[in-house]
GUZAMAR-685989 format. One line per field, with one value per residue: chain; residue in three letters; x, y, z of N, C-alpha, C in turn. Coordinates in Angstrom, 1 decimal, m for minus. Atoms other than C-alpha are relative to their C-alpha. Layout:
BEGIN
unit = c(A,...)
code = c(ALA,...)
n.X = c(X,...)
n.Y = c(Y,...)
n.Z = c(Z,...)
ca.X = c(X,...)
ca.Y = c(Y,...)
ca.Z = c(Z,...)
c.X = c(X,...)
c.Y = c(Y,...)
c.Z = c(Z,...)
% end
This chain:
BEGIN
unit = c(A,A,A,A,A,A,A,A,A,A,A,A,A,A,A,A,A,A,A,A,A,A,A,A,A,A,A,A,A,A,A,A,A,A,A,A,A,A,A,A,A,A,A,A,A,A,A,A,A,A,A,A,A,A,A,A,A,A,A,A,A,A,A,A,A,A,A,A,A,A,A,A,A,A,A,A,A,A,A,A,A,A,A,A,A,A,A,A,A,A,A,A,A,A,A,A,A,A,A,A,A,A,A,A,A,A,A,A,A,A,A,A,A,A,A,A,A,A,A,A,A,A,A,A,A,A,A,A,A,A,A,A,A,A,A,A,A,A,A,A,A,A,A,A,A,A,A,A,A,A,A,A,A,A,A,A,A,A,A,A,A,A,A,A,A,A,A,A,A,A,A,A,A,A,A,A,A,A,A,A,A,A,A,A,A,A,A,A,A,A,A,A,A,A,A,A,A,A,A,A,A,A,A,A,A,A,A,A,A,A,A,A,A,A)
code = c(MET,MET,SER,ALA,ALA,ASP,PRO,ILE,THR,GLN,GLU,ARG,VAL,TYR,ARG,ALA,LEU,LYS,ALA,ASP,TYR,LEU,ALA,GLY,LEU,PHE,HIS,ALA,GLY,GLU,LYS,LEU,GLU,ILE,GLN,ASP,ILE,ALA,ASP,ARG,HIS,GLY,ALA,SER,LYS,THR,PRO,VAL,ARG,GLU,ALA,ALA,CYS,ARG,LEU,MET,GLY,GLU,GLY,LEU,VAL,GLU,PRO,ASP,SER,ALA,GLY,GLY,PHE,ARG,VAL,THR,LEU,ALA,THR,PRO,PRO,ALA,LEU,ILE,HIS,LEU,TYR,ALA,TRP,ASN,THR,HIS,LEU,LEU,LEU,GLY,LEU,ALA,GLN,ARG,LEU,LYS,LYS,SER,VAL,LEU,SER,GLN,THR,LEU,ASP,ARG,PHE,SER,ASN,ALA,GLU,PHE,GLY,SER,THR,PRO,VAL,GLU,ILE,ALA,THR,LEU,THR,GLY,ALA,ILE,PHE,LEU,ALA,PHE,ALA,GLU,ALA,THR,GLY,ASN,SER,GLU,ALA,MET,ALA,THR,ILE,THR,GLN,ILE,ASN,GLU,ARG,LEU,PHE,TYR,PRO,ARG,VAL,ALA,GLY,VAL,ALA,LYS,VAL,LYS,GLU,ALA,ALA,ARG,GLU,LEU,ARG,THR,MET,THR,ASN,SER,ALA,VAL,THR,ASP,VAL,HIS,LYS,SER,VAL,HIS,ARG,ARG,ILE,GLU,SER,TYR,HIS,GLU,ARG,ARG,ILE,VAL,HIS,GLN,GLN,SER,ILE,ILE,GLN,LYS,HIS,ALA,PRO,ILE,SER,LEU,ASP,SER)
n.X = c(m0.1,1.2,m0.2,0.6,1.2,m0.2,0.2,1.4,0.7,m0.6,0.5,1.5,0.2,m0.5,1.0,1.2,m0.3,0.0,1.4,0.6,m0.5,0.6,1.5,0.3,0.4,m0.9,m0.2,m1.4,m0.4,0.7,m0.9,0.5,0.2,m0.5,0.8,1.3,m0.2,m0.2,1.3,0.9,m0.5,m0.2,m1.4,m0.7,m0.6,m1.2,0.1,0.5,m1.2,m0.8,0.7,m0.1,m1.4,m0.1,0.7,m0.9,m1.0,0.7,0.3,1.4,0.1,m1.2,m0.1,0.8,m0.9,0.3,m0.3,0.9,0.1,1.2,0.2,m0.9,0.6,m0.9,m0.2,0.2,m1.1,0.0,1.1,m0.4,m0.9,0.7,0.9,m0.8,m0.5,1.1,0.3,m1.1,0.2,1.2,m0.2,m0.9,0.8,1.1,m0.6,m0.5,1.1,0.6,1.3,1.1,m0.2,0.3,1.4,0.5,m0.3,1.0,1.3,0.2,0.6,1.2,1.2,m0.4,0.5,m1.1,m0.2,0.9,m0.7,m1.4,m0.8,0.3,m0.7,m1.4,m0.2,0.2,m1.1,m1.1,0.3,m0.2,m1.4,m0.6,0.4,m0.9,m1.2,0.4,0.1,m1.3,m0.4,m1.3,0.2,m0.7,0.8,1.2,m0.5,m0.4,1.3,0.7,m0.7,0.3,1.4,0.1,m0.5,0.9,1.4,0.6,0.1,1.1,1.2,0.1,0.1,1.3,0.9,1.4,0.0,0.6,m1.0,m1.1,0.5,0.1,m1.4,m0.4,0.7,m0.6,m1.3,0.1,0.8,m0.8,0.7,m0.7,m0.7,m1.4,0.1,m1.3,m0.1,1.0,m0.4,m1.2,0.4,0.7,m1.0,m0.7,0.9,0.4,m1.1,m0.4,0.9,m0.4,m1.3,0.2,0.6,m1.1,m0.9,0.7,m0.1,m1.4,m0.1,0.8,m0.7,m1.4,m0.2,0.1,m1.3,0.2,m1.2,m0.5)
n.Y = c(m1.3,m0.8,m1.3,m1.1,m0.6,m1.4,m0.9,m0.5,1.1,0.2,m1.0,0.2,1.2,m0.4,m0.8,0.8,0.9,m0.7,m0.4,1.2,0.1,m1.0,0.2,1.1,1.2,1.1,0.0,0.2,1.4,0.6,0.2,m0.6,0.9,m0.8,0.2,m0.6,m1.4,m0.3,0.1,m1.1,m1.3,0.1,0.0,1.3,0.2,m0.7,m1.3,0.2,0.4,m1.3,m0.9,0.6,m0.3,m1.4,m0.1,0.6,m1.1,m0.9,0.7,0.4,1.4,0.7,1.3,1.0,1.2,1.0,m0.7,m1.2,m1.1,m0.1,m1.3,0.0,0.3,m0.7,0.6,m0.9,m0.9,m0.9,m0.9,m0.9,m1.1,m0.9,m0.8,m1.0,m1.0,m0.8,m0.9,m1.0,m0.9,m0.8,m1.0,m1.1,m0.8,m0.7,m1.0,m1.1,m0.8,m1.0,0.4,m0.2,1.0,1.3,0.1,0.2,1.4,1.0,m0.4,0.6,1.3,m0.2,0.5,1.2,1.3,0.7,1.3,1.1,1.3,m0.2,m0.7,m1.4,m0.6,m0.1,m1.0,m1.3,m0.2,m0.5,m1.3,m1.0,m0.1,m0.6,m1.4,m0.8,m0.2,m0.9,m1.3,m0.6,m0.3,0.7,1.1,1.1,0.4,0.7,1.3,0.9,0.4,0.8,1.4,0.6,0.3,1.2,1.2,0.3,0.1,1.3,0.1,m0.9,0.7,1.1,m0.5,m0.5,1.1,m0.5,m1.1,m1.2,m0.5,m0.5,m1.2,m1.0,m0.4,m1.0,m1.2,m0.7,m0.5,m1.2,m1.0,m1.2,m0.8,0.2,m1.2,0.0,0.9,0.7,1.0,1.1,0.9,0.8,1.1,1.0,0.7,0.9,1.0,0.9,0.9,0.8,1.1,1.0,0.6,0.9,1.2,0.8,0.5,1.2,1.2,0.5,0.6,1.2,1.0,0.2,1.3,m0.1,0.4,0.9,0.0,1.3)
n.Z = c(m0.7,0.1,0.8,m0.7,0.6,0.4,m1.2,m0.3,m0.6,m1.3,m0.9,m0.2,m0.9,m1.4,m0.6,m0.2,m1.1,m1.2,m0.3,m0.5,m1.3,m0.9,0.0,m0.9,0.7,m0.6,m1.4,m0.3,0.1,1.2,1.2,1.2,1.1,1.1,1.1,m0.3,0.1,1.4,0.7,m0.4,0.6,1.4,0.3,m0.1,m1.3,m0.1,m0.7,m1.4,m0.8,m0.1,m0.9,m1.3,m0.4,m0.4,m1.3,m1.0,m0.3,m0.9,m1.2,0.0,0.2,m0.3,0.6,m0.6,m0.2,1.0,1.3,0.3,m1.0,m0.9,m0.7,m1.2,m1.3,m0.9,m1.3,m1.1,m0.2,1.1,m0.2,m1.1,0.5,0.9,m0.8,m0.7,0.9,0.4,m1.2,0.0,1.2,m0.1,m1.0,0.5,1.0,m0.6,m0.8,0.9,0.6,m0.8,m0.6,1.0,1.0,m0.5,m0.2,1.3,0.5,m0.7,0.5,1.3,m0.2,m0.9,0.6,0.6,m0.3,m0.7,0.5,m0.5,0.2,m0.4,1.1,m0.1,m1.2,0.3,1.0,m0.6,m0.9,0.8,0.5,m1.2,m0.3,1.2,0.0,m0.8,0.8,1.1,m0.6,m0.1,1.3,0.2,0.9,m0.6,m1.1,0.6,0.6,m1.0,m0.7,0.9,0.0,m1.3,0.1,0.8,m0.7,m1.2,0.4,m0.4,m1.4,m0.5,0.3,m0.9,m1.3,m0.3,m0.6,m0.1,0.9,m0.7,m0.9,0.8,0.5,m1.2,m0.2,1.0,m0.3,m1.1,0.5,0.9,m0.6,m0.2,m1.0,m1.2,m0.5,0.5,1.1,0.1,m1.1,0.2,1.2,m0.5,m0.8,0.8,0.9,m0.9,m0.5,1.2,0.3,m1.1,m0.1,1.0,m0.4,m1.1,0.5,0.6,m1.1,m0.6,0.9,m0.2,m1.3,0.1,0.8,m0.5,m0.7,m1.5,m0.6,m1.2,m0.9,m0.3)
ca.X = c(41.3,38.4,38.2,37.4,34.0,33.7,33.9,30.3,28.9,31.3,30.2,26.5,26.7,28.8,26.3,23.4,25.0,25.7,22.1,21.0,23.2,21.8,18.2,18.6,18.3,21.0,21.9,25.2,27.1,24.9,26.8,26.5,24.9,26.8,24.6,21.4,22.8,24.0,20.5,18.8,21.0,21.2,24.9,27.4,29.1,32.3,31.2,29.4,32.6,34.4,31.8,32.0,35.8,35.3,32.8,35.3,37.8,35.2,34.7,31.1,31.7,34.4,35.7,33.4,35.1,33.3,34.5,33.1,31.9,29.6,28.2,30.7,29.9,31.6,33.1,32.2,35.7,35.5,32.1,33.3,36.1,33.7,31.2,33.9,35.4,32.0,31.3,34.6,33.9,30.3,31.1,33.8,31.5,28.6,30.9,32.2,28.7,27.2,24.1,21.8,23.3,23.1,19.5,18.7,20.4,18.2,15.1,15.6,14.2,11.3,8.7,10.6,9.0,11.0,10.6,8.4,11.1,14.7,16.0,14.2,15.6,19.1,18.7,17.4,20.1,22.7,21.0,21.0,24.6,25.6,23.6,26.1,29.0,27.0,26.4,30.1,30.5,33.6,33.7,36.2,34.0,31.0,33.0,34.2,30.7,29.2,31.8,31.1,27.3,27.7,29.8,27.4,24.3,23.6,24.7,22.2,19.5,20.2,20.3,16.7,14.9,11.8,11.1,9.0,11.8,14.4,12.2,11.7,15.5,16.0,13.2,14.9,18.3,16.9,14.9,16.2,13.7,16.3,18.1,21.6,21.5,25.3,25.2,22.1,23.4,26.7,24.9,22.6,25.4,27.4,24.4,23.4,26.9,27.6,24.5,25.8,29.3,28.1,26.0,29.0,31.1,28.4,28.6,32.4,32.0,29.3,31.6,34.8,36.2,35.6,38.8,38.9,41.2,43.4)
ca.Y = c(m78.9,m76.6,m73.7,m70.3,m68.8,m65.5,m62.5,m61.4,m64.8,m65.3,m62.0,m62.7,m66.1,m64.8,m62.1,m64.5,m67.0,m64.4,m63.2,m66.8,m66.8,m63.6,m64.6,m67.5,m70.2,m72.3,m73.1,m73.2,m76.4,m77.1,m78.6,m76.5,m78.5,m77.1,m78.6,m77.4,m73.9,m73.9,m75.0,m72.3,m69.5,m70.8,m71.5,m74.3,m75.7,m73.9,m70.3,m71.7,m73.3,m70.0,m68.1,m70.5,m70.0,m66.2,m66.7,m69.0,m66.1,m64.0,m66.6,m67.4,m70.9,m73.5,m76.8,m79.7,m82.9,m85.0,m82.6,m79.4,m76.6,m76.0,m72.9,m72.0,m73.6,m71.2,m72.7,m71.2,m69.7,m68.1,m66.6,m65.2,m63.4,m62.1,m60.9,m59.2,m57.5,m56.4,m54.9,m53.0,m51.6,m50.6,m48.9,m46.9,m45.9,m44.9,m42.9,m40.8,m39.7,m36.5,m36.9,m35.6,m37.9,m40.9,m40.2,m39.8,m43.1,m44.9,m43.0,m44.6,m47.8,m46.2,m47.4,m50.6,m54.0,m55.9,m59.2,m62.3,m64.9,m65.5,m64.5,m61.2,m60.6,m61.4,m59.1,m56.2,m56.7,m56.3,m53.2,m51.5,m52.2,m51.1,m47.8,m46.8,m47.2,m45.4,m42.5,m41.9,m41.7,m43.9,m46.3,m48.6,m48.8,m49.7,m52.4,m53.9,m54.0,m55.4,m58.3,m59.0,m58.9,m61.5,m63.8,m63.6,m63.9,m67.6,m67.6,m64.7,m66.7,m69.8,m67.6,m66.5,m68.9,m66.7,m64.2,m61.8,m61.6,m61.0,m58.3,m56.6,m56.6,m54.7,m52.3,m51.5,m51.1,m48.5,m46.5,m42.9,m41.6,m41.7,m39.1,m40.0,m41.6,m42.4,m44.2,m46.1,m47.3,m48.3,m50.4,m52.0,m52.9,m54.4,m56.3,m57.7,m59.1,m60.2,m62.4,m64.2,m64.5,m66.0,m68.5,m69.6,m69.9,m72.2,m74.4,m74.6,m75.5,m78.1,m79.9,m79.6,m82.9,m83.6,m83.7,m86.5,m86.1,m89.0)
ca.Z = c(0.7,1.4,m1.2,0.2,m0.5,m2.4,0.0,m0.5,0.3,3.1,4.7,4.2,5.8,8.7,9.4,9.1,11.4,14.0,13.7,14.3,17.4,18.8,18.0,20.4,17.9,19.7,23.2,25.0,24.1,21.0,18.0,14.9,12.1,9.2,6.5,8.2,8.5,4.9,3.7,5.8,4.3,0.8,0.8,0.6,3.7,3.0,3.9,7.0,8.2,7.5,9.4,12.3,12.4,12.6,15.5,17.2,17.0,18.8,21.5,20.5,19.3,20.0,18.6,19.3,20.7,18.1,15.3,13.9,16.1,19.0,20.7,23.5,26.8,29.2,32.4,35.8,36.2,32.7,33.5,36.8,35.0,32.3,34.9,36.9,33.9,32.7,36.2,36.1,32.6,33.2,36.5,34.9,32.0,34.2,36.5,33.5,32.5,33.7,35.9,33.2,30.6,32.8,33.7,30.0,29.2,31.8,30.5,27.1,28.6,30.6,28.1,27.1,26.9,29.5,27.8,28.1,27.2,28.4,25.0,25.2,28.7,27.5,24.5,26.6,29.2,26.5,25.1,28.6,29.2,25.6,26.2,28.9,26.4,23.6,26.0,26.3,22.5,22.8,19.9,21.7,24.7,22.5,20.7,23.9,25.6,22.4,22.4,26.1,25.4,22.7,24.8,27.7,25.6,26.2,29.8,30.3,28.6,30.7,33.8,33.5,35.9,36.3,33.5,35.7,38.3,35.6,34.1,37.5,37.9,34.7,35.5,38.8,37.0,34.6,37.1,37.1,39.7,42.5,44.6,43.6,40.1,40.1,43.4,42.5,39.1,40.8,43.3,40.8,38.4,41.3,42.6,39.2,38.6,42.1,42.1,39.0,40.3,43.5,41.5,39.5,42.6,44.1,41.0,41.4,45.1,44.3,41.9,43.9,45.1,48.8,50.8,53.4,56.4,57.0)
c.X = c(m1.2,0.3,m0.7,m1.2,0.3,m0.3,m1.4,m0.8,0.5,m0.5,m1.4,m0.2,0.5,m1.0,m1.3,0.2,0.1,m1.4,m0.8,0.4,m0.7,m1.5,m0.3,m0.4,0.8,m0.1,1.4,0.4,m0.6,1.0,m0.7,m0.2,0.3,m0.9,m1.4,0.1,0.2,m1.3,m0.9,0.4,0.4,1.5,0.6,0.5,1.3,m0.1,m0.6,1.1,0.9,m0.6,0.1,1.5,0.1,m0.7,0.8,1.1,m0.6,m0.5,m1.5,m0.2,1.4,0.1,m0.8,0.9,m0.3,0.3,m0.9,0.1,m1.2,0.0,0.8,m0.8,1.0,0.1,m0.3,1.1,0.0,m1.1,0.2,0.9,m0.8,m0.9,0.8,0.5,m1.1,m0.4,0.9,m0.3,m1.2,0.0,0.8,m0.8,m1.1,0.6,0.4,m1.1,m0.5,m1.3,m1.1,0.1,m0.3,m1.5,m0.7,0.2,m1.0,m1.4,m0.3,m0.8,m1.3,m1.3,0.3,m0.9,1.1,0.1,m0.9,0.7,1.4,0.8,m0.3,0.7,1.4,0.3,m0.1,1.2,1.2,m0.2,0.2,1.4,0.7,m0.4,1.0,1.3,m0.4,m0.1,1.3,0.5,1.4,m0.2,0.7,m0.8,m1.3,0.4,0.2,m1.3,m0.8,0.6,m0.4,m1.5,m0.2,0.5,m0.8,m1.4,m0.7,0.1,m1.1,m1.3,m0.2,m0.2,m1.4,m0.9,m1.4,0.0,m0.5,1.0,1.1,m0.4,0.0,1.5,0.5,m0.8,0.6,1.3,m0.2,m0.9,0.8,m0.6,0.6,0.7,1.4,0.1,1.4,0.1,m0.9,0.4,1.2,m0.4,m0.8,0.9,0.8,m0.9,m0.3,1.1,0.4,m0.9,0.5,1.3,m0.1,m0.6,1.0,1.0,m0.7,0.1,1.4,0.1,m0.8,0.7,1.4,0.1,0.1,1.4,m0.3,1.3,0.4,m0.1)
c.Y = c(0.9,1.3,1.1,0.5,1.4,0.9,0.4,m1.1,m0.3,1.0,m0.2,m1.1,0.3,0.8,m0.7,m1.0,0.7,0.5,m1.2,m0.1,0.9,0.0,m1.1,m1.3,m1.3,0.0,m0.3,m1.5,m0.7,m0.1,0.8,m1.0,0.7,m0.1,0.7,1.6,0.5,0.0,1.2,1.3,m0.1,0.1,m1.4,m0.1,0.8,1.4,m0.2,m0.4,1.2,0.9,m0.5,0.2,1.4,0.1,m0.7,1.0,1.0,m0.6,m0.4,m1.5,m0.6,m1.4,m1.0,m1.3,m1.0,0.6,1.1,1.0,m0.1,1.4,m0.1,m0.3,0.5,m0.7,1.0,1.0,1.1,1.0,0.9,1.1,0.9,0.9,1.1,1.1,0.9,1.0,1.2,1.0,0.9,1.0,1.2,0.9,0.9,1.2,1.2,0.8,1.0,m0.5,0.1,m1.0,m1.4,m0.2,m0.2,m1.4,m1.0,0.3,m0.6,m1.3,0.2,m0.6,m1.4,m1.2,m0.8,m1.5,m1.0,m1.3,0.3,0.6,1.5,0.7,0.2,1.1,1.4,0.3,0.6,1.4,1.0,0.2,0.8,1.5,0.8,0.3,1.0,1.4,0.8,0.5,m0.6,m1.3,m1.3,m0.6,m0.8,m1.3,m1.0,m0.6,m0.9,m1.4,m0.7,m0.5,m1.3,m1.2,m0.4,m0.2,m1.3,m0.3,0.9,m0.7,m1.2,0.4,0.5,m1.2,0.4,1.3,1.3,0.6,0.7,1.4,1.1,0.5,1.1,1.3,0.8,0.6,1.3,1.1,1.2,0.9,m0.2,1.3,0.2,m1.1,m0.8,m1.1,m1.1,m0.9,m0.8,m1.2,m1.0,m0.8,m1.0,m1.2,m1.0,m1.0,m0.9,m1.2,m1.1,m0.5,m1.0,m1.3,m0.9,m0.5,m1.2,m1.2,m0.6,m0.8,m1.4,m1.1,m0.2,m1.3,0.2,m0.5,m0.8,0.0,m1.4,m0.3)
c.Z = c(m0.2,m0.7,0.7,m0.8,m0.5,1.2,0.3,0.7,1.4,1.1,0.3,0.9,1.4,0.7,0.3,1.2,1.4,0.4,0.6,1.5,1.0,0.0,0.9,m0.6,0.5,1.5,0.3,m0.1,m1.2,m1.2,m1.2,m1.2,m1.3,m1.2,0.2,m0.2,m1.5,m0.8,0.4,m0.6,m1.4,m0.4,0.1,1.4,0.2,0.7,1.4,0.9,0.2,1.0,1.4,0.5,0.5,1.4,1.1,0.4,1.0,1.3,0.1,m0.3,0.3,m0.7,0.8,0.1,m1.0,m1.4,m0.3,1.1,0.9,0.6,1.3,1.3,1.0,1.3,1.1,0.2,m1.1,0.2,1.1,m0.5,m0.9,0.8,0.7,m0.9,m0.5,1.1,0.0,m1.1,0.2,1.1,m0.4,m1.0,0.7,0.8,m0.9,m0.5,1.0,0.5,m1.0,m1.1,0.5,0.2,m1.4,m0.6,0.6,m0.6,m1.4,0.1,0.9,m0.6,m0.7,0.4,0.6,m0.2,0.7,m0.2,0.5,m1.1,m0.1,1.2,m0.3,m1.0,0.6,1.0,m0.8,m0.5,1.1,0.2,m1.2,0.1,0.9,m0.8,m1.1,0.6,0.1,m1.4,m0.4,m0.8,0.5,1.1,m0.6,m0.6,1.1,0.7,m1.0,0.0,1.3,m0.1,m0.8,0.7,1.1,m0.4,0.5,1.5,0.6,m0.3,1.0,1.5,0.4,0.5,0.0,m0.8,0.7,1.0,m0.7,m0.6,1.0,0.3,m1.0,0.1,1.1,m0.5,m0.8,0.6,0.4,1.1,1.4,0.4,m0.6,m1.1,m0.1,1.0,m0.2,m1.1,0.5,0.8,m0.8,m0.9,0.8,0.4,m1.1,m0.2,1.2,0.2,m0.9,0.3,1.1,m0.5,m0.6,1.0,0.7,m0.9,0.1,1.3,0.0,m0.6,0.5,0.7,1.5,0.5,1.3,0.8,0.3,1.5)
% end
């Protein structure tokens, strides 16, 4: 029977493994090599397994068919639901902000480096969306958007086909020099997520069985 690691080591390894995840060290569907992770973070395999179990509870990893754990490989239907839920939340948050606060939130990214790699694009995307929640001062909103950002991190990385186009999309999203900032943000958030939902729907249709009329 696996003995539990001491709480300090357990928390340290958990934070380190999540940092690895958010640094883009893995890819969706990749099996977690427990011994390699243990060696990297100066721990035994026990706290790594415990950390992986915690990440599984957060939807970031899942059981691997060959045993152990792998980075969650979200299905198209699951991603469609996540994108739709994220859209709903972000639109609600943005709508609650005063015009001046919403503009200030966007202006936080006016001098941002919009990324030269898919990982940087995914990280900045999460930061932009989290900024809407932070501007409300609502801790529950911040926690919820953070959780969604983490679950969508690798799908966002994989979705960056062309870095320059992805960076341009984020620049447009954070542009506050518009006549009606609420309407503009609403449209940009909807468009961003709609493109990704349509892409996942196309994957479903592509792999759907062909029905033959008798």
